[in-house]
Backbone as CSV, one residue per row, in Angstrom:
resi,resn,N_x,N_y,N_z,CA_x,CA_y,CA_z,C_x,C_y,C_z
1,MET,103.746,-61.904,13.313,104.874,-62.242,12.436,105.768,-63.241,13.155
2,LYS,106.187,-64.271,12.458,106.945,-65.312,13.137,108.425,-64.966,13.259
3,ASN,108.992,-65.310,14.384,110.419,-65.187,14.611,111.074,-66.416,14.007
4,GLU,112.107,-66.238,13.180,112.691,-67.373,12.472,113.536,-68.266,13.368
5,THR,113.871,-67.804,14.577,114.679,-68.620,15.474,113.912,-69.869,15.873
6,ASN,114.505,-71.020,15.630,113.895,-72.311,15.938,112.719,-72.639,15.049
7,TYR,112.386,-71.737,14.109,111.321,-72.047,13.164,111.903,-72.953,12.098
8,SER,111.281,-74.092,11.892,111.807,-75.079,10.962,110.932,-75.117,9.719
9,PRO,111.353,-74.499,8.615,110.522,-74.468,7.422,110.418,-75.834,6.781
10,LYS,109.416,-75.982,5.906,109.215,-77.260,5.233,110.422,-77.607,4.386
11,ARG,110.928,-78.840,4.546,112.071,-79.274,3.758,111.598,-79.810,2.411
12,ASN,112.538,-79.877,1.474,112.254,-80.469,0.172,110.975,-79.900,-0.436
13,GLY,110.878,-78.579,-0.394,109.670,-77.921,-0.853,109.345,-78.182,-2.307
14,ASN,110.340,-78.611,-3.093,110.088,-78.863,-4.504,109.407,-80.217,-4.739
15,ARG,109.292,-81.038,-3.731,108.715,-82.369,-3.931,107.207,-82.314,-4.109
16,HIS,106.546,-81.544,-3.271,105.093,-81.532,-3.282,104.643,-80.216,-2.673
17,ALA,103.500,-79.733,-3.136,103.028,-78.431,-2.668,102.722,-78.423,-1.178
18,TYR,102.241,-79.540,-0.650,101.853,-79.523,0.761,102.188,-80.799,1.517
19,LEU,103.036,-81.645,0.953,103.460,-82.862,1.648,104.982,-82.966,1.607
20,ASP,105.572,-83.259,2.755,107.029,-83.368,2.846,107.359,-84.602,3.680
21,ILE,108.013,-85.595,3.059,108.350,-86.846,3.735,109.866,-87.003,3.779
22,ASN,110.397,-87.222,4.968,111.834,-87.421,5.130,112.109,-88.692,5.911
23,LEU,113.105,-89.447,5.458,113.542,-90.667,6.142,114.887,-90.404,6.795
24,ARG,114.983,-90.699,8.105,116.262,-90.622,8.813,116.622,-92.033,9.256
25,GLU,117.816,-92.499,8.877,118.179,-93.901,9.082,119.394,-94.078,9.993
26,GLY,119.337,-95.117,10.844,120.489,-95.572,11.602,121.114,-94.540,12.520
27,LEU,120.298,-93.739,13.178,120.814,-92.686,14.050,121.194,-93.271,15.401
28,GLY,122.400,-92.971,15.871,122.915,-93.581,17.087,122.342,-93.003,18.360
29,TYR,122.641,-93.671,19.461,122.147,-93.279,20.776,122.521,-91.827,21.079
30,GLY,121.540,-91.065,21.543,121.788,-89.685,21.932,121.621,-88.680,20.819
31,TRP,121.525,-89.147,19.556,121.305,-88.203,18.461,119.998,-87.469,18.695
32,ARG,119.950,-86.185,18.341,118.706,-85.437,18.505,118.670,-84.250,17.557
33,TYR,117.463,-83.913,17.147,117.234,-82.669,16.421,117.345,-81.511,17.403
34,GLN,117.611,-80.325,16.873,117.461,-79.140,17.712,115.961,-78.905,17.885
35,GLU,115.586,-78.449,19.054,114.187,-78.156,19.312,113.674,-77.176,18.258
36,ASN,112.492,-77.453,17.709,111.987,-76.592,16.644,110.468,-76.581,16.620
37,TRP,109.933,-75.727,15.785,108.488,-75.675,15.570,108.257,-75.306,14.115
38,HIS,107.053,-75.549,13.639,106.708,-75.191,12.268,105.194,-75.155,12.138
39,GLU,104.740,-74.571,11.050,103.307,-74.365,10.863,102.599,-75.599,10.323
40,GLU,103.357,-76.577,9.842,102.739,-77.792,9.318,102.441,-78.798,10.427
41,MET,101.394,-79.594,10.233,101.166,-80.769,11.067,102.247,-81.794,10.735
42,GLN,102.764,-82.503,11.737,103.833,-83.468,11.481,103.576,-84.785,12.201
43,PHE,103.805,-85.885,11.473,103.767,-87.220,12.058,105.189,-87.764,12.126
44,TYR,105.515,-88.413,13.246,106.743,-89.204,13.349,106.331,-90.666,13.357
45,TYR,106.870,-91.430,12.420,106.591,-92.858,12.334,107.911,-93.611,12.475
46,VAL,108.045,-94.386,13.559,109.289,-95.101,13.844,109.296,-96.435,13.102
47,VAL,110.334,-96.636,12.298,110.493,-97.880,11.543,111.215,-98.922,12.389
48,SER,112.299,-98.517,13.054,113.052,-99.438,13.910,113.758,-98.640,14.998
49,GLY,114.097,-99.323,16.091,114.752,-98.648,17.205,113.729,-98.012,18.137
50,GLN,114.231,-97.119,18.975,113.377,-96.422,19.932,113.747,-94.954,19.964
51,GLY,112.740,-94.103,19.910,112.969,-92.665,19.968,112.140,-92.032,21.067
52,ARG,112.600,-90.896,21.535,111.846,-90.129,22.546,111.523,-88.758,21.960
53,ILE,110.263,-88.404,22.025,109.825,-87.102,21.524,109.259,-86.302,22.683
54,ARG,109.823,-85.123,22.897,109.239,-84.190,23.859,108.500,-83.132,23.064
55,CYS,107.219,-83.038,23.316,106.372,-82.072,22.622,105.748,-81.170,23.677
56,GLU,106.245,-79.926,23.740,105.869,-79.007,24.799,106.102,-79.684,26.153
57,SER,105.082,-79.877,26.969,105.341,-80.426,28.309,105.205,-81.939,28.373
58,ASP,104.909,-82.588,27.259,104.691,-84.037,27.252,105.869,-84.776,26.638
59,VAL,106.139,-85.982,27.150,107.230,-86.818,26.647,106.653,-88.169,26.227
60,PHE,107.056,-88.639,25.047,106.566,-89.913,24.510,107.756,-90.751,24.065
61,ASP,107.773,-92.025,24.451,108.763,-92.974,23.946,108.100,-93.816,22.867
62,LEU,108.684,-93.813,21.673,108.113,-94.519,20.536,109.001,-95.688,20.135
63,HIS,108.367,-96.836,19.874,109.067,-98.022,19.389,108.672,-98.271,17.934
64,ALA,109.235,-99.314,17.366,108.974,-99.637,15.959,107.476,-99.761,15.698
65,ASP,107.049,-99.158,14.600,105.665,-99.200,14.118,104.727,-98.352,14.965
66,GLU,105.282,-97.416,15.733,104.448,-96.486,16.504,104.540,-95.095,15.895
67,THR,103.458,-94.331,16.103,103.312,-93.031,15.448,102.924,-91.965,16.452
68,LEU,103.471,-90.770,16.264,103.106,-89.628,17.088,102.778,-88.446,16.181
69,LEU,101.758,-87.708,16.563,101.372,-86.499,15.838,101.852,-85.270,16.598
70,VAL,102.537,-84.382,15.914,102.898,-83.081,16.461,102.005,-82.044,15.783
71,ASN,101.228,-81.334,16.578,100.316,-80.346,16.022,101.067,-79.139,15.470
72,CYS,100.374,-78.348,14.685,100.954,-77.119,14.148,101.405,-76.222,15.300
73,ASN,102.584,-75.617,15.149,103.097,-74.616,16.093,103.361,-75.173,17.494
74,GLU,103.795,-76.424,17.571,104.172,-76.994,18.856,105.685,-77.208,18.895
75,LEU,106.318,-76.708,19.940,107.745,-76.933,20.121,107.989,-78.409,20.406
76,HIS,108.961,-78.994,19.713,109.201,-80.422,19.909,110.648,-80.759,19.571
77,VAL,111.076,-81.894,20.076,112.420,-82.402,19.793,112.360,-83.922,19.847
78,ILE,113.100,-84.583,18.960,113.180,-86.044,18.968,114.627,-86.451,19.182
79,GLU,114.840,-87.502,19.975,116.185,-88.030,20.184,116.143,-89.557,20.107
80,SER,117.292,-90.128,19.848,117.407,-91.578,19.729,117.708,-92.200,21.087
81,LEU,116.973,-93.255,21.415,117.211,-94.015,22.642,117.793,-95.389,22.335
82,SER,118.286,-95.580,21.123,118.824,-96.878,20.724,120.061,-96.672,19.852
83,THR,120.759,-97.755,19.600,121.979,-97.653,18.794,121.668,-97.321,17.339
84,LYS,120.470,-97.699,16.864,120.070,-97.379,15.498,118.580,-97.049,15.469
85,LEU,118.293,-95.776,15.295,116.912,-95.320,15.184,116.646,-94.925,13.735
86,THR,115.572,-95.465,13.173,115.148,-95.099,11.823,113.684,-94.660,11.883
87,PHE,113.406,-93.505,11.333,112.033,-93.009,11.372,111.735,-92.132,10.161
88,TYR,110.448,-91.993,9.885,109.965,-91.046,8.885,109.370,-89.839,9.600
89,SER,109.627,-88.663,9.065,108.861,-87.486,9.468,108.001,-87.089,8.270
90,ILE,106.724,-86.876,8.524,105.754,-86.600,7.463,105.036,-85.307,7.815
91,ARG,105.296,-84.274,7.058,104.661,-82.982,7.300,103.551,-82.727,6.289
92,ILE,102.436,-82.208,6.784,101.321,-81.838,5.917,100.996,-80.368,6.158
93,ASP,101.117,-79.572,5.112,100.801,-78.152,5.182,99.300,-78.004,4.917
94,LEU,98.528,-77.891,5.986,97.075,-77.890,5.861,96.562,-76.667,5.109
95,THR,97.182,-75.511,5.344,96.728,-74.298,4.666,96.890,-74.433,3.158
96,SER,98.078,-74.852,2.721,98.326,-75.022,1.280,97.440,-76.114,0.695
97,MET,97.243,-77.163,1.470,96.444,-78.281,0.989,95.024,-77.837,0.663
98,PHE,94.394,-77.116,1.579,93.003,-76.727,1.350,92.876,-75.525,0.421
99,GLN,93.925,-74.739,0.291,93.897,-73.698,-0.733,93.813,-74.315,-2.121
100,ASP,94.334,-75.538,-2.233,94.291,-76.270,-3.494,92.954,-76.989,-3.690
101,MET,92.073,-76.900,-2.688,90.768,-77.561,-2.755,89.668,-76.561,-2.388
102,PRO,89.457,-75.534,-3.195,88.501,-74.478,-2.840,87.069,-74.980,-2.635
103,ASP,86.736,-76.121,-3.222,85.383,-76.665,-3.054,85.113,-77.116,-1.617
104,LEU,86.187,-77.298,-0.823,86.022,-77.761,0.560,86.028,-76.621,1.580
105,HIS,86.224,-75.388,1.145,86.417,-74.284,2.095,85.228,-74.077,3.026
106,LYS,84.026,-74.431,2.587,82.842,-74.215,3.423,82.487,-75.445,4.258
107,VAL,83.278,-76.501,4.126,83.032,-77.700,4.921,83.397,-77.441,6.378
108,ASN,82.579,-77.932,7.290,82.845,-77.746,8.710,84.252,-78.240,9.079
109,TYR,84.961,-77.486,9.865,86.302,-77.768,10.369,87.427,-77.339,9.411
110,VAL,87.147,-77.190,8.134,88.229,-76.881,7.192,88.846,-75.522,7.494
111,GLU,88.024,-74.529,7.770,88.565,-73.205,8.093,89.428,-73.258,9.343
112,LEU,88.985,-74.004,10.352,89.774,-74.145,11.583,91.092,-74.852,11.315
113,LEU,91.082,-75.861,10.429,92.315,-76.556,10.070,93.271,-75.604,9.352
114,MET,92.750,-74.805,8.437,93.588,-73.859,7.699,94.182,-72.807,8.636
115,GLN,93.442,-72.460,9.671,93.921,-71.465,10.638,94.776,-72.093,11.735
116,GLN,94.956,-73.427,11.694,95.812,-74.161,12.635,95.322,-74.072,14.073
117,ARG,94.010,-73.969,14.252,93.446,-73.760,15.586,92.938,-75.035,16.248
118,ILE,92.988,-76.165,15.547,92.556,-77.425,16.158,93.774,-78.148,16.726
119,VAL,93.652,-78.608,17.958,94.704,-79.396,18.602,94.204,-80.830,18.719
120,PHE,94.969,-81.767,18.148,94.599,-83.175,18.182,95.400,-83.910,19.255
121,ASN,94.843,-84.999,19.773,95.611,-85.885,20.646,96.825,-86.390,19.876
122,ARG,97.953,-86.489,20.546,99.206,-86.759,19.832,99.469,-88.233,19.577
123,PHE,99.237,-89.075,20.575,99.612,-90.481,20.394,98.599,-91.193,19.517
124,ILE,99.089,-91.922,18.522,98.236,-92.653,17.591,98.308,-94.143,17.927
125,ASP,97.188,-94.713,18.309,97.153,-96.133,18.662,97.413,-97.001,17.434
126,LYS,98.167,-98.079,17.636,98.486,-98.989,16.534,97.241,-99.578,15.876
127,LYS,96.172,-99.719,16.642,94.961,-100.357,16.131,94.188,-99.454,15.172
128,GLU,94.500,-98.179,15.182,93.791,-97.255,14.307,94.342,-97.329,12.889
129,PRO,93.548,-96.909,11.905,93.995,-96.987,10.504,94.957,-95.881,10.085
130,ILE,95.292,-94.961,10.990,96.140,-93.843,10.595,97.535,-94.309,10.192
131,THR,98.149,-95.199,10.996,99.505,-95.653,10.676,99.557,-96.389,9.340
132,PRO,98.639,-97.320,9.046,98.647,-97.925,7.709,98.464,-96.899,6.589
133,LEU,97.648,-95.888,6.823,97.469,-94.835,5.824,98.767,-94.054,5.607
134,LEU,99.494,-93.805,6.694,100.776,-93.110,6.573,101.781,-93.958,5.789
135,ARG,101.797,-95.263,6.062,102.698,-96.140,5.312,102.359,-96.120,3.825
136,ARG,101.063,-96.131,3.522,100.649,-96.093,2.115,101.007,-94.748,1.491
137,LEU,100.870,-93.686,2.266,101.249,-92.357,1.795,102.723,-92.311,1.424
138,ILE,103.556,-92.908,2.281,104.995,-92.966,2.020,105.276,-93.741,0.731
139,ARG,104.613,-94.890,0.579,104.831,-95.706,-0.624,104.418,-94.960,-1.887
140,GLU,103.272,-94.308,-1.843,102.787,-93.597,-3.030,103.707,-92.441,-3.392
141,GLN,104.110,-91.679,-2.370,104.962,-90.518,-2.636,106.342,-90.949,-3.112
142,THR,106.817,-92.100,-2.644,108.137,-92.588,-3.038,108.118,-93.193,-4.441
143,ALA,107.115,-94.028,-4.708,107.055,-94.724,-5.999,106.618,-93.795,-7.132
144,ARG,105.738,-92.847,-6.808,105.253,-91.860,-7.798,104.729,-92.540,-9.070
145,ARG,103.914,-93.554,-8.863,103.293,-94.222,-10.008,102.216,-93.320,-10.613
146,PRO,101.766,-93.602,-11.832,100.726,-92.770,-12.449,99.509,-92.628,-11.529
147,GLY,99.093,-91.397,-11.339,97.950,-91.131,-10.476,98.281,-91.032,-9.009
148,PHE,99.585,-91.029,-8.642,99.939,-91.015,-7.207,99.416,-89.759,-6.520
149,GLU,99.298,-88.652,-7.271,98.800,-87.406,-6.666,97.394,-87.597,-6.092
150,LEU,96.558,-88.332,-6.823,95.202,-88.603,-6.343,95.230,-89.494,-5.107
151,ALA,96.111,-90.497,-5.118,96.227,-91.402,-3.973,96.703,-90.649,-2.736
152,VAL,97.688,-89.780,-2.919,98.228,-88.998,-1.802,97.148,-88.091,-1.218
153,LYS,96.424,-87.400,-2.073,95.375,-86.505,-1.600,94.286,-87.279,-0.862
154,SER,93.918,-88.438,-1.408,92.890,-89.268,-0.781,93.328,-89.733,0.606
155,ASP,94.576,-90.200,0.720,95.075,-90.690,2.012,95.117,-89.577,3.050
156,MET,95.554,-88.378,2.644,95.631,-87.272,3.597,94.243,-86.867,4.077
157,LEU,93.259,-86.854,3.188,91.901,-86.514,3.601,91.342,-87.577,4.549
158,GLN,91.648,-88.831,4.300,91.185,-89.897,5.199,91.820,-89.756,6.587
159,ILE,93.098,-89.417,6.620,93.781,-89.210,7.902,93.121,-88.074,8.675
160,LEU,92.840,-86.981,8.000,92.208,-85.827,8.655,90.803,-86.173,9.143
161,LEU,90.080,-86.956,8.366,88.740,-87.358,8.779,88.793,-88.154,10.086
162,ILE,89.723,-89.083,10.180,89.869,-89.890,11.407,90.248,-88.998,12.588
163,LEU,91.165,-88.075,12.356,91.579,-87.165,13.430,90.405,-86.319,13.920
164,ILE,89.617,-85.793,12.989,88.484,-84.931,13.356,87.437,-85.724,14.131
165,ARG,87.197,-86.952,13.743,86.155,-87.741,14.398,86.590,-88.321,15.744
166,ASN,87.883,-88.575,15.900,88.320,-89.328,17.080,89.390,-88.656,17.939
167,HIS,90.011,-87.594,17.456,91.219,-87.124,18.144,91.230,-85.649,18.543
168,ILE,90.151,-84.926,18.361,90.187,-83.506,18.719,90.312,-83.354,20.233
169,GLN,91.357,-82.640,20.645,91.583,-82.377,22.069,90.976,-81.044,22.466
170,LYS,91.202,-80.029,21.636,90.620,-78.706,21.896,90.673,-77.878,20.622
171,VAL,89.875,-76.825,20.613,89.873,-75.878,19.507,90.121,-74.493,20.090
172,TYR,91.179,-73.835,19.627,91.513,-72.503,20.115,90.543,-71.463,19.561
173,THR,90.178,-70.503,20.403,89.558,-69.294,19.863,90.648,-68.497,19.149
174,LYS,90.238,-67.582,18.309,91.223,-66.774,17.578,92.125,-66.018,18.556
175,LYS,91.537,-65.490,19.626,92.303,-64.729,20.612,93.316,-65.610,21.322
176,ARG,92.892,-66.810,21.752,93.801,-67.706,22.457,94.928,-68.187,21.546
177,PHE,94.598,-68.443,20.288,95.606,-68.893,19.344,96.654,-67.799,19.116
178,ASP,96.206,-66.566,18.949,97.147,-65.458,18.742,98.039,-65.255,19.959
179,LEU,97.478,-65.415,21.150,98.277,-65.279,22.370,99.343,-66.376,22.444
180,LYS,98.953,-67.600,22.076,99.909,-68.711,22.098,101.060,-68.448,21.134
181,LEU,100.737,-68.033,19.909,101.784,-67.771,18.927,102.698,-66.635,19.367
182,ASN,102.107,-65.612,19.956,102.913,-64.489,20.421,103.878,-64.925,21.513
183,SER,103.394,-65.734,22.456,104.260,-66.238,23.524,105.365,-67.120,22.957
184,LEU,105.006,-67.966,22.005,105.984,-68.855,21.388,107.075,-68.056,20.704
185,ASN,106.682,-67.031,19.959,107.668,-66.196,19.270,108.602,-65.498,20.253
186,GLN,108.051,-65.031,21.353,108.881,-64.355,22.340,109.865,-65.314,23.015
187,LEU,109.420,-66.547,23.257,110.255,-67.502,23.984,111.348,-68.126,23.121
188,LYS,111.168,-68.136,21.822,112.089,-68.899,20.979,113.535,-68.420,21.061
189,SER,113.733,-67.118,21.148,115.109,-66.625,21.230,115.776,-67.097,22.525
190,ALA,114.982,-67.206,23.604,115.520,-67.712,24.876,115.860,-69.192,24.757
191,PHE,115.003,-69.971,24.085,115.283,-71.390,23.866,116.594,-71.573,23.119
192,THR,116.742,-70.807,22.053,117.944,-70.940,21.221,119.195,-70.591,22.010
193,TYR,119.121,-69.509,22.770,120.274,-69.095,23.568,120.632,-70.183,24.586
194,LEU,119.610,-70.752,25.212,119.856,-71.801,26.205,120.477,-73.032,25.547
195,ASN,119.985,-73.422,24.381,120.547,-74.577,23.672,121.998,-74.348,23.269
196,ASP,122.330,-73.112,22.905,123.680,-72.798,22.432,124.665,-72.512,23.564
197,HIS,124.155,-72.110,24.739,125.043,-71.657,25.822,124.786,-72.389,27.137
198,TYR,124.253,-73.607,27.059,123.906,-74.331,28.280,125.118,-74.602,29.171
199,LYS,126.336,-74.567,28.597,127.553,-74.824,29.383,127.912,-73.649,30.284
200,GLU,127.336,-72.492,29.987,127.702,-71.263,30.700,126.769,-71.022,31.887
201,ALA,127.151,-70.071,32.718,126.288,-69.666,33.836,125.171,-68.789,33.270
202,ILE,123.961,-69.298,33.267,122.811,-68.580,32.701,121.798,-68.346,33.805
203,THR,121.302,-67.138,33.895,120.280,-66.818,34.891,118.918,-66.690,34.218
204,VAL,117.884,-66.852,35.016,116.524,-66.672,34.501,116.345,-65.235,34.019
205,HIS,116.986,-64.306,34.702,116.914,-62.893,34.304,117.457,-62.705,32.886
206,ASP,118.579,-63.349,32.574,119.161,-63.247,31.229,118.190,-63.763,30.167
207,LEU,117.590,-64.909,30.443,116.674,-65.511,29.477,115.422,-64.653,29.298
208,ALA,114.899,-64.123,30.403,113.709,-63.268,30.316,113.997,-62.023,29.481
209,ALA,115.192,-61.476,29.658,115.557,-60.279,28.881,115.615,-60.592,27.394
210,ARG,116.089,-61.769,27.044,116.152,-62.156,25.631,114.761,-62.365,25.043
211,ALA,113.810,-62.730,25.896,112.434,-62.907,25.440,111.636,-61.604,25.530
212,HIS,112.292,-60.532,26.010,111.638,-59.224,26.173,110.419,-59.331,27.090
213,MET,110.610,-60.059,28.194,109.555,-60.222,29.193,110.118,-59.893,30.565
214,SER,109.233,-59.578,31.486,109.666,-59.488,32.876,110.000,-60.893,33.348
215,GLU,110.796,-61.002,34.384,111.199,-62.318,34.870,109.993,-63.144,35.312
216,ALA,109.047,-62.492,36.021,107.872,-63.204,36.518,106.996,-63.692,35.358
217,HIS,106.789,-62.834,34.364,105.954,-63.210,33.219,106.628,-64.311,32.404
218,PHE,107.946,-64.213,32.260,108.691,-65.233,31.529,108.540,-66.591,32.208
219,CYS,108.688,-66.636,33.511,108.587,-67.908,34.253,107.184,-68.497,34.137
220,ARG,106.156,-67.648,34.231,104.775,-68.139,34.108,104.523,-68.688,32.713
221,THR,104.963,-67.932,31.697,104.731,-68.346,30.311,105.492,-69.618,29.994
222,PHE,106.734,-69.695,30.461,107.565,-70.872,30.227,106.920,-72.110,30.842
223,LYS,106.482,-72.009,32.083,105.904,-73.166,32.763,104.589,-73.578,32.123
224,LYS,103.820,-72.609,31.645,102.548,-72.923,30.978,102.805,-73.706,29.708
225,LEU,103.854,-73.332,28.974,104.154,-73.986,27.706,104.835,-75.332,27.910
226,TYR,105.728,-75.401,28.909,106.544,-76.596,29.091,106.111,-77.500,30.232
227,GLY,105.291,-76.998,31.115,104.864,-77.827,32.230,105.924,-78.010,33.293
228,ARG,106.986,-77.198,33.253,108.032,-77.263,34.267,108.733,-75.917,34.316
229,SER,109.498,-75.694,35.394,110.156,-74.402,35.581,111.349,-74.252,34.641
230,VAL,111.823,-73.016,34.529,112.991,-72.736,33.693,114.205,-73.510,34.204
231,ILE,114.416,-73.514,35.522,115.570,-74.206,36.099,115.474,-75.709,35.848
232,ALA,114.274,-76.278,36.001,114.100,-77.713,35.746,114.398,-78.041,34.285
233,HIS,113.971,-77.161,33.387,114.238,-77.381,31.962,115.740,-77.268,31.675
234,MET,116.384,-76.287,32.274,117.822,-76.102,32.081,118.590,-77.328,32.578
235,ASN,118.202,-77.827,33.750,118.866,-79.022,34.281,118.613,-80.241,33.389
236,GLU,117.389,-80.353,32.847,117.069,-81.475,31.958,117.926,-81.425,30.702
237,LEU,118.097,-80.233,30.146,118.942,-80.073,28.960,120.378,-80.477,29.273
238,ARG,120.894,-80.031,30.402,122.279,-80.357,30.773,122.450,-81.852,31.057
239,ILE,121.444,-82.459,31.679,121.513,-83.899,31.940,121.470,-84.681,30.627
240,ASP,120.645,-84.225,29.682,120.607,-84.859,28.355,121.992,-84.847,27.715
241,LYS,122.653,-83.690,27.768,123.992,-83.563,27.174,124.997,-84.440,27.922
242,ALA,124.873,-84.456,29.249,125.785,-85.275,30.054,125.606,-86.758,29.746
243,GLU,124.363,-87.175,29.548,124.087,-88.582,29.242,124.760,-88.985,27.929
244,GLN,124.728,-88.094,26.951,125.407,-88.376,25.683,126.917,-88.519,25.884
245,LEU,127.488,-87.649,26.719,128.932,-87.722,26.982,129.296,-88.992,27.751
246,LEU,128.438,-89.392,28.669,128.681,-90.634,29.412,128.704,-91.837,28.473
247,GLN,127.838,-91.814,27.488,127.732,-92.948,26.572,128.846,-92.968,25.534
248,ASN,129.353,-91.791,25.177,130.202,-91.705,23.976,131.614,-91.165,24.193
249,THR,131.972,-90.831,25.417,133.317,-90.285,25.657,133.928,-90.922,26.896
250,PRO,135.266,-90.854,27.033,135.931,-91.384,28.228,136.090,-90.335,29.327
251,LEU,135.460,-89.182,29.204,135.591,-88.129,30.206,135.150,-88.623,31.583
252,THR,135.787,-88.117,32.621,135.395,-88.487,33.984,134.059,-87.827,34.320
253,ILE,133.430,-88.297,35.403,132.149,-87.741,35.840,132.297,-86.253,36.141
254,THR,133.399,-85.893,36.817,133.624,-84.480,37.154,133.819,-83.645,35.897
255,GLU,134.584,-84.149,34.953,134.806,-83.417,33.699,133.491,-83.213,32.947
256,ILE,132.658,-84.222,32.957,131.367,-84.112,32.281,130.480,-83.090,32.989
257,ALA,130.464,-83.142,34.314,129.646,-82.195,35.080,129.998,-80.757,34.722
258,PHE,131.283,-80.435,34.704,131.707,-79.076,34.395,131.464,-78.722,32.923
259,SER,131.596,-79.720,32.051,131.470,-79.433,30.622,130.029,-79.135,30.203
260,VAL,129.039,-79.557,31.018,127.648,-79.271,30.665,127.039,-78.148,31.513
261,GLY,127.856,-77.480,32.311,127.360,-76.293,32.988,127.157,-76.400,34.484
262,PHE,127.409,-77.578,35.079,127.331,-77.699,36.537,128.682,-77.301,37.133
263,ASN,128.657,-76.547,38.217,129.927,-76.162,38.847,130.210,-76.972,40.106
264,ASP,129.445,-78.044,40.309,129.631,-78.910,41.468,129.296,-80.333,41.028
265,ALA,130.301,-81.224,41.058,130.104,-82.597,40.584,129.113,-83.359,41.460
266,ASN,129.115,-83.085,42.758,128.183,-83.770,43.650,126.739,-83.358,43.363
267,TYR,126.537,-82.059,43.125,125.192,-81.575,42.779,124.751,-82.181,41.448
268,PHE,125.677,-82.246,40.491,125.384,-82.875,39.203,124.919,-84.316,39.399
269,SER,125.613,-85.065,40.238,125.257,-86.468,40.481,123.884,-86.585,41.118
270,ARG,123.553,-85.669,42.044,122.235,-85.706,42.686,121.122,-85.421,41.678
271,VAL,121.354,-84.404,40.835,120.348,-84.060,39.822,120.190,-85.204,38.820
272,PHE,121.319,-85.794,38.417,121.278,-86.897,37.455,120.474,-88.065,38.023
273,ARG,120.749,-88.418,39.273,120.051,-89.545,39.903,118.553,-89.260,40.018
274,LYS,118.223,-88.025,40.366,116.812,-87.656,40.514,116.067,-87.785,39.193
275,LYS,116.716,-87.394,38.091,116.061,-87.388,36.783,116.132,-88.731,36.078
276,ARG,117.181,-89.503,36.323,117.361,-90.755,35.587,117.181,-92.010,36.454
277,GLY,117.122,-91.824,37.777,116.902,-92.963,38.651,118.136,-93.796,38.925
278,LEU,119.295,-93.336,38.506,120.560,-94.017,38.768,121.684,-92.988,38.695
279,SER,122.849,-93.364,39.207,123.968,-92.432,39.229,124.604,-92.328,37.849
280,PRO,125.398,-91.278,37.606,126.100,-91.178,36.325,126.980,-92.395,36.045
281,GLN,127.671,-92.884,37.080,128.545,-94.040,36.886,127.726,-95.293,36.530
282,GLN,126.581,-95.457,37.178,125.709,-96.593,36.856,125.200,-96.494,35.412
283,ALA,124.886,-95.270,34.981,124.412,-95.070,33.601,125.486,-95.454,32.604
284,ARG,126.722,-95.093,32.905,127.839,-95.441,32.020,128.089,-96.953,32.024
285,THR,128.059,-97.577,33.184,128.283,-99.021,33.293,127.194,-99.806,32.577
286,LEU,125.950,-99.321,32.713,124.811,-99.968,32.069,124.991,-99.992,30.558
287,LYS,125.466,-98.887,30.005,125.680,-98.807,28.569,126.807,-99.744,28.124
288,GLU,127.871,-99.828,28.927,129.018,-100.684,28.577,128.637,-102.152,28.528
289,LYS,127.630,-102.553,29.312,127.182,-103.932,29.315,126.414,-104.273,28.042
């Protein structure tokens, strides 16, 4: 059973039974979604500007006309790295889609897609036909000309065909998939608490207790999912928040350090430099230029 914390349900559910397209326009530097997950496959297609997507332990910087795939049940967050970021998010509910196509249920891979057990490579090369298909999908769904339902269904099947032939990274066994979902559900309450209380003194013990895990098991599970330790993730979150304050407020470096949860401005500066390759003051000066 899924924990609703950080679970992001399909938006605009009245638009289409299994397709959800959203346009976000002109988002300023530092804007970001709250970290979330959902059962639908999702594509991010950048129209203009630059965005950064962290998907589990991987980070991708996307520029105009670039596309990233987020697999079902993957924790992810997108933020703006430019003064104006515009992008489409395109969600496809594979289970609902194939329930509407019972003639395909016995086709190889369809059952695995419905069970969300296939993991595809995330980055979509510009040379592949997937991005043009996504653009056409957006046009058809937006214009809603006669017969658009057939066009939309055709485009989605073509996208899946390309992914199956060229992009399969791994296929989960039922046992491994259930273990992943269980770990994700347990960790989500800790993620939410950390996002909401990053300014406070938080211990790994506190987070493990919220996930109903032992401290050792929590740290192992967290690192397996994120590719980094709990402390490294906490510092990254605080540095992200500090970077936004440096860009958008007149607060001093010390005030910013304390406001994002560091109790030592010098330690904050060392961590910032290690993660960003420059000092907080240099980051602020760079933006002012």
